[in-house]
C-alpha positions as CSV (number, residue, x, y, z in Angstrom):
1,M,127.6,155.0,115.8
2,I,129.8,152.8,113.5
3,I,126.8,152.3,111.2
4,L,126.1,156.0,111.1
5,Y,129.7,156.7,110.3
6,A,129.7,154.1,107.6
7,G,126.6,155.5,106.0
8,L,127.9,159.0,106.1
9,V,131.2,158.0,104.6
10,L,129.6,156.0,101.8
11,F,127.0,158.6,101.0
12,F,129.4,161.5,100.9
13,A,132.2,159.6,99.2
14,V,130.0,159.1,96.1
15,H,128.7,162.7,96.3
16,F,132.1,164.3,96.8
17,F,133.4,162.1,93.9
18,S,130.6,163.5,91.7
19,T,131.3,167.1,92.9
20,F,135.0,166.9,92.1
21,R,135.1,164.5,89.1
22,S,136.6,165.7,85.9
23,R,134.2,166.9,83.3
24,S,136.7,167.3,80.6
25,P,136.0,165.4,77.3
26,G,137.6,162.0,77.4
27,E,138.2,162.1,81.2
28,D,134.6,162.4,82.4
29,I,133.7,159.0,83.9
30,K,130.0,159.8,83.5
31,A,130.4,160.2,79.7
32,R,132.6,157.1,79.5
33,L,130.2,154.9,81.4
34,G,127.1,156.5,80.0
35,E,124.4,158.4,81.8
36,N,122.3,155.4,82.8
37,K,125.1,153.3,84.1
38,Y,126.7,156.2,86.0
39,M,123.5,157.3,87.6
40,G,122.5,153.7,88.3
41,L,125.7,153.1,90.3
42,Y,125.5,156.5,91.9
43,S,121.9,155.9,93.0
44,I,122.6,152.4,94.4
45,V,125.6,153.6,96.4
46,S,123.7,156.7,97.6
47,A,120.7,154.6,98.6
48,I,122.8,152.1,100.6
49,G,124.5,155.1,102.3
50,I,121.1,156.6,103.2
51,G,119.9,153.3,104.5
52,L,123.0,153.0,106.7
53,I,122.6,156.6,107.9
54,V,118.9,156.1,108.9
55,W,119.7,152.8,110.6
56,G,122.8,154.2,112.4
57,Y,121.0,157.3,113.4
58,K,118.2,155.3,115.1
59,Q,120.7,152.9,116.7
60,A,122.8,155.8,118.1
61,G,120.1,156.8,120.7
62,I,119.4,160.3,121.9
63,G,122.8,161.1,123.4
64,E,123.8,164.1,125.5
65,Q,122.6,167.5,124.2
66,L,125.6,169.6,123.4
67,V,123.8,172.8,122.3
68,A,120.5,174.1,123.8
69,P,117.7,175.0,121.4
70,I,117.4,178.7,120.5
71,A,114.3,180.7,121.5
72,D,111.5,180.2,119.1
73,G,113.5,177.5,117.4
74,R,110.4,175.4,116.5
75,T,108.7,178.3,114.7
76,I,111.9,179.2,112.9
77,S,112.4,175.6,111.9
78,G,108.8,175.4,110.6
79,V,109.5,178.4,108.3
80,L,112.9,177.1,107.2
81,M,111.5,173.6,106.4
82,L,108.7,175.0,104.4
83,F,111.2,176.9,102.2
84,A,113.4,173.8,102.1
85,F,110.6,171.6,100.7
86,V,109.7,174.2,98.1
87,L,113.3,174.6,97.0
88,V,113.9,170.8,96.8
89,V,110.8,170.4,94.6
90,A,111.8,173.5,92.5
91,A,115.2,171.8,91.8
92,Q,113.4,168.9,90.2
93,M,111.2,171.0,87.9
94,P,112.1,172.5,84.6
95,A,113.4,176.1,84.9
96,G,111.2,178.4,86.9
97,Y,112.3,181.7,88.3
98,I,113.2,180.0,91.6
99,K,115.7,177.7,89.9
100,K,117.0,180.3,87.6
101,L,117.7,182.9,90.3
102,L,119.0,180.6,93.0
103,R,120.9,178.3,90.6
104,H,121.2,175.6,93.3
105,P,117.8,175.3,95.0
106,M,118.4,171.6,96.1
107,L,121.6,172.5,97.9
108,I,120.1,175.6,99.5
109,G,117.1,173.5,100.6
110,V,119.5,170.9,102.2
111,C,121.3,173.8,104.0
112,L,117.9,175.1,105.3
113,W,117.0,171.5,106.4
114,S,120.3,171.1,108.2
115,I,120.1,174.5,109.9
116,S,116.5,174.0,110.9
117,H,117.4,170.7,112.7
118,L,120.5,172.2,114.4
119,I,118.8,175.2,115.9
120,N,116.5,173.1,118.0
121,G,119.3,171.8,120.1
122,A,121.9,169.3,119.0
123,S,123.5,166.2,120.4
124,Y,126.7,164.7,118.9
125,K,124.7,162.6,116.4
126,H,122.7,165.7,115.3
127,F,126.0,167.6,114.7
128,L,127.4,164.6,112.8
129,L,124.3,164.1,110.6
130,F,123.0,167.6,110.0
131,G,126.4,169.3,110.2
132,S,127.9,167.0,107.5
133,F,125.0,167.7,105.2
134,L,125.3,171.4,105.7
135,I,129.1,171.3,105.1
136,Y,128.7,169.2,102.0
137,S,126.0,171.5,100.6
138,V,128.0,174.6,101.0
139,I,131.1,173.0,99.4
140,D,129.1,171.6,96.5
141,M,127.5,175.0,95.9
142,L,130.9,176.7,95.8
143,V,132.3,174.1,93.4
144,A,129.2,174.0,91.2
145,S,129.1,177.8,91.0
146,R,132.5,177.6,89.3
147,R,131.3,175.2,86.7
148,E,129.6,176.6,83.6
149,S,127.0,173.7,83.7
150,A,125.7,174.9,87.1
151,T,123.8,177.8,85.5
152,V,120.4,177.4,83.9
153,T,121.0,178.8,80.5
154,G,119.2,178.7,77.2
155,T,115.8,178.3,78.8
156,S,113.2,180.9,79.6
157,P,111.9,180.4,83.1
158,S,108.2,179.8,83.6
159,V,106.3,180.9,86.6
160,K,104.1,177.8,86.3
161,Y,107.0,175.7,87.5
162,D,107.4,177.9,90.5
163,V,103.7,177.6,91.3
164,V,103.9,173.8,91.0
165,A,107.0,173.7,93.2
166,I,105.3,175.9,95.9
167,V,102.1,173.8,95.8
168,I,103.9,170.4,95.9
169,G,106.4,171.7,98.5
170,C,103.6,172.9,100.8
171,I,101.7,169.7,100.5
172,T,104.8,167.6,101.1
173,Y,105.7,169.8,104.1
174,T,102.3,169.3,105.6
175,V,102.3,165.5,105.1
176,V,105.8,165.2,106.7
177,V,104.8,167.4,109.7
178,L,101.6,165.5,110.3
179,H,103.0,162.0,109.7
180,V,106.7,162.0,110.3
181,H,107.5,164.5,113.0
182,D,105.7,165.5,116.3
183,G,102.3,165.7,114.6
184,I,100.0,168.6,114.2
185,S,101.6,170.6,117.0
186,D,104.6,171.4,114.7
187,L,102.4,172.7,112.0
188,L,100.3,174.8,114.3
189,V,103.5,176.4,115.8
190,F,104.3,177.7,112.3
191,W,100.8,178.7,111.2
Protein backbone atom coordinates (compact mmCIF):
# COMPACT_ATOMS: atom_id res chain seq x y z
CA MET A 1 0.00 0.00 0.00
CA ILE A 2 3.00 2.32 0.47
CA ILE A 3 3.38 2.67 -3.30
CA LEU A 4 -0.33 3.51 -3.68
CA TYR A 5 -0.07 6.10 -0.91
CA ALA A 6 3.02 7.62 -2.52
CA GLY A 7 1.33 7.83 -5.90
CA LEU A 8 -1.78 9.45 -4.47
CA VAL A 9 0.25 11.96 -2.48
CA LEU A 10 2.40 12.89 -5.49
CA PHE A 11 -0.53 13.10 -7.91
CA PHE A 12 -2.76 15.13 -5.62
CA ALA A 13 0.05 17.35 -4.32
CA VAL A 14 0.64 18.72 -7.80
CA HIS A 15 -3.10 18.96 -8.50
CA PHE A 16 -3.93 20.71 -5.23
CA PHE A 17 -0.98 23.04 -5.79
CA SER A 18 -2.45 23.94 -9.17
CA THR A 19 -5.94 24.34 -7.70
CA PHE A 20 -4.82 26.73 -4.97
CA ARG A 21 -1.88 28.51 -6.64
CA SER A 22 -2.03 32.27 -6.89
CA ARG A 23 -3.18 33.56 -10.23
CA SER A 24 -2.40 37.18 -9.42
CA PRO A 25 -0.14 39.00 -11.89
CA GLY A 26 3.47 38.70 -10.77
CA GLU A 27 2.66 35.88 -8.33
CA ASP A 28 1.41 33.23 -10.75
CA ILE A 29 4.14 30.59 -11.04
CA LYS A 30 2.64 29.41 -14.33
CA ALA A 31 3.13 32.87 -15.83
CA ARG A 32 6.63 33.19 -14.35
CA LEU A 33 7.82 29.81 -15.62
CA GLY A 34 5.92 29.99 -18.87
CA GLU A 35 3.07 27.78 -20.03
CA ASN A 36 5.27 25.08 -21.57
CA LYS A 37 7.66 24.66 -18.64
CA TYR A 38 4.86 24.71 -16.07
CA MET A 39 2.72 22.21 -17.97
CA GLY A 40 5.76 20.04 -18.69
CA LEU A 41 6.66 19.79 -14.98
CA TYR A 42 3.01 19.34 -14.04
CA SER A 43 2.62 16.53 -16.60
CA ILE A 44 5.80 14.71 -15.56
CA VAL A 45 4.93 14.76 -11.85
CA SER A 46 1.31 13.74 -12.62
CA ALA A 47 2.46 10.87 -14.86
CA ILE A 48 4.84 9.58 -12.17
CA GLY A 49 1.98 9.82 -9.65
CA ILE A 50 -0.38 7.90 -11.94
CA GLY A 51 2.26 5.25 -12.56
CA LEU A 52 2.76 4.78 -8.82
CA ILE A 53 -1.02 4.70 -8.28
CA VAL A 54 -1.50 1.96 -10.88
CA TRP A 55 1.47 -0.04 -9.59
CA GLY A 56 0.45 0.38 -5.95
CA TYR A 57 -3.19 -0.46 -6.67
CA LYS A 58 -2.20 -3.72 -8.37
CA GLN A 59 0.27 -4.55 -5.57
CA ALA A 60 -2.36 -3.94 -2.87
CA GLY A 61 -4.34 -7.08 -3.72
CA ILE A 62 -8.09 -7.43 -3.40
CA GLY A 63 -8.46 -6.79 0.32
CA GLU A 64 -11.49 -7.14 2.52
CA GLN A 65 -14.72 -5.72 1.11
CA LEU A 66 -15.93 -2.94 3.42
CA VAL A 67 -19.13 -2.05 1.59
CA ALA A 68 -21.41 -4.41 -0.32
CA PRO A 69 -22.42 -3.56 -3.89
CA ILE A 70 -25.76 -1.84 -4.35
CA ALA A 71 -28.60 -3.53 -6.23
CA ASP A 72 -28.24 -3.05 -9.99
CA GLY A 73 -24.83 -1.48 -9.38
CA ARG A 74 -23.32 -2.81 -12.60
CA THR A 75 -26.11 -1.31 -14.70
CA ILE A 76 -25.92 2.01 -12.88
CA SER A 77 -22.13 1.99 -13.28
CA GLY A 78 -22.50 1.38 -17.00
CA VAL A 79 -24.70 4.44 -17.37
CA LEU A 80 -22.50 6.63 -15.16
CA MET A 81 -19.35 5.57 -16.98
CA LEU A 82 -20.84 6.32 -20.38
CA PHE A 83 -21.65 9.85 -19.22
CA ALA A 84 -18.21 10.13 -17.61
CA PHE A 85 -16.45 9.30 -20.87
CA VAL A 86 -18.55 11.80 -22.83
CA LEU A 87 -17.89 14.53 -20.26
CA VAL A 88 -14.13 13.94 -20.20
CA VAL A 89 -14.01 14.16 -23.99
CA ALA A 90 -16.25 17.28 -23.97
CA ALA A 91 -13.78 18.93 -21.58
CA GLN A 92 -11.03 18.55 -24.20
CA MET A 93 -13.10 20.05 -27.03
CA PRO A 94 -13.64 23.71 -27.88
CA ALA A 95 -16.81 25.07 -26.29
CA GLY A 96 -19.91 23.05 -27.00
CA TYR A 97 -23.12 23.32 -25.04
CA ILE A 98 -22.02 20.54 -22.67
CA LYS A 99 -18.88 22.46 -21.71
CA LYS A 100 -20.64 25.81 -21.52
CA LEU A 101 -23.51 24.57 -19.36
CA LEU A 102 -21.56 22.28 -17.02
CA ARG A 103 -18.44 24.51 -16.80
CA HIS A 104 -16.35 21.63 -15.39
CA PRO A 105 -17.16 18.53 -17.45
CA MET A 106 -13.81 16.87 -16.69
CA LEU A 107 -14.29 17.13 -12.94
CA ILE A 108 -17.91 16.00 -13.17
CA GLY A 109 -16.76 13.05 -15.30
CA VAL A 110 -14.17 12.10 -12.67
CA CYS A 111 -16.87 12.31 -9.98
CA LEU A 112 -19.09 9.96 -12.01
CA TRP A 113 -16.14 7.59 -12.59
CA SER A 114 -15.39 7.52 -8.86
CA ILE A 115 -19.00 6.98 -7.83
CA SER A 116 -19.51 4.26 -10.45
CA HIS A 117 -16.62 2.30 -8.97
CA LEU A 118 -17.62 2.81 -5.34
CA ILE A 119 -21.24 1.64 -5.77
CA ASN A 120 -20.12 -1.82 -6.84
CA GLY A 121 -18.70 -2.64 -3.44
CA ALA A 122 -15.54 -1.22 -2.02
CA SER A 123 -12.49 -2.46 -0.18
CA TYR A 124 -10.07 -0.13 1.59
CA LYS A 125 -8.00 0.37 -1.56
CA HIS A 126 -11.18 1.23 -3.52
CA PHE A 127 -12.15 3.84 -0.95
CA LEU A 128 -8.64 5.19 -0.97
CA LEU A 129 -8.36 5.46 -4.75
CA PHE A 130 -11.85 6.37 -5.89
CA GLY A 131 -12.73 8.31 -2.76
CA SER A 132 -9.65 10.51 -3.08
CA PHE A 133 -10.46 11.31 -6.72
CA LEU A 134 -14.06 12.08 -5.77
CA ILE A 135 -13.04 14.39 -2.93
CA TYR A 136 -10.43 16.16 -5.06
CA SER A 137 -12.89 16.69 -7.93
CA VAL A 138 -15.52 18.21 -5.65
CA ILE A 139 -12.97 20.53 -4.00
CA ASP A 140 -11.52 21.57 -7.36
CA MET A 141 -14.98 22.31 -8.76
CA LEU A 142 -15.80 24.50 -5.78
CA VAL A 143 -12.52 26.40 -6.02
CA ALA A 144 -12.64 26.71 -9.82
CA SER A 145 -16.23 27.96 -9.67
CA ARG A 146 -15.01 30.93 -7.65
CA ARG A 147 -12.41 31.86 -10.25
CA GLU A 148 -13.48 33.95 -13.19
CA SER A 149 -11.33 31.85 -15.55
CA ALA A 150 -13.45 28.76 -14.84
CA THR A 151 -16.25 30.03 -17.05
CA VAL A 152 -16.33 29.57 -20.78
CA THR A 153 -16.83 33.15 -21.90
CA GLY A 154 -16.46 34.96 -25.15
CA THR A 155 -17.13 31.90 -27.27
CA SER A 156 -20.30 30.78 -28.89
CA PRO A 157 -20.93 27.11 -28.18
CA SER A 158 -21.26 24.79 -31.13
CA VAL A 159 -23.36 21.65 -31.14
CA LYS A 160 -20.80 19.99 -33.44
CA TYR A 161 -18.35 19.75 -30.52
CA ASP A 162 -21.03 18.08 -28.41
CA VAL A 163 -21.70 15.56 -31.18
CA VAL A 164 -17.98 14.82 -31.50
CA ALA A 165 -17.70 14.42 -27.70
CA ILE A 166 -20.66 12.03 -27.63
CA VAL A 167 -19.36 9.92 -30.52
CA ILE A 168 -15.76 9.73 -29.22
CA GLY A 169 -16.99 9.18 -25.65
CA CYS A 170 -19.24 6.28 -26.72
CA ILE A 171 -16.51 4.67 -28.82
CA THR A 172 -13.95 5.00 -26.01
CA TYR A 173 -16.44 3.63 -23.48
CA THR A 174 -17.08 0.59 -25.69
CA VAL A 175 -13.36 -0.07 -26.22
CA VAL A 176 -12.65 0.19 -22.48
CA VAL A 177 -15.54 -2.11 -21.59
CA LEU A 178 -14.53 -4.70 -24.17
CA HIS A 179 -10.78 -4.63 -23.56
CA VAL A 180 -10.11 -3.31 -20.04
CA HIS A 181 -12.92 -4.48 -17.80
CA ASP A 182 -14.87 -7.74 -17.59
CA GLY A 183 -15.48 -7.88 -21.30
CA ILE A 184 -18.71 -7.78 -23.21
CA SER A 185 -20.85 -8.78 -20.23
CA ASP A 186 -20.46 -5.26 -18.77
CA LEU A 187 -21.58 -3.66 -22.00
CA LEU A 188 -24.54 -6.00 -22.36
CA VAL A 189 -25.66 -5.23 -18.80
CA PHE A 190 -26.01 -1.59 -19.80
CA TRP A 191 -27.53 -2.04 -23.25
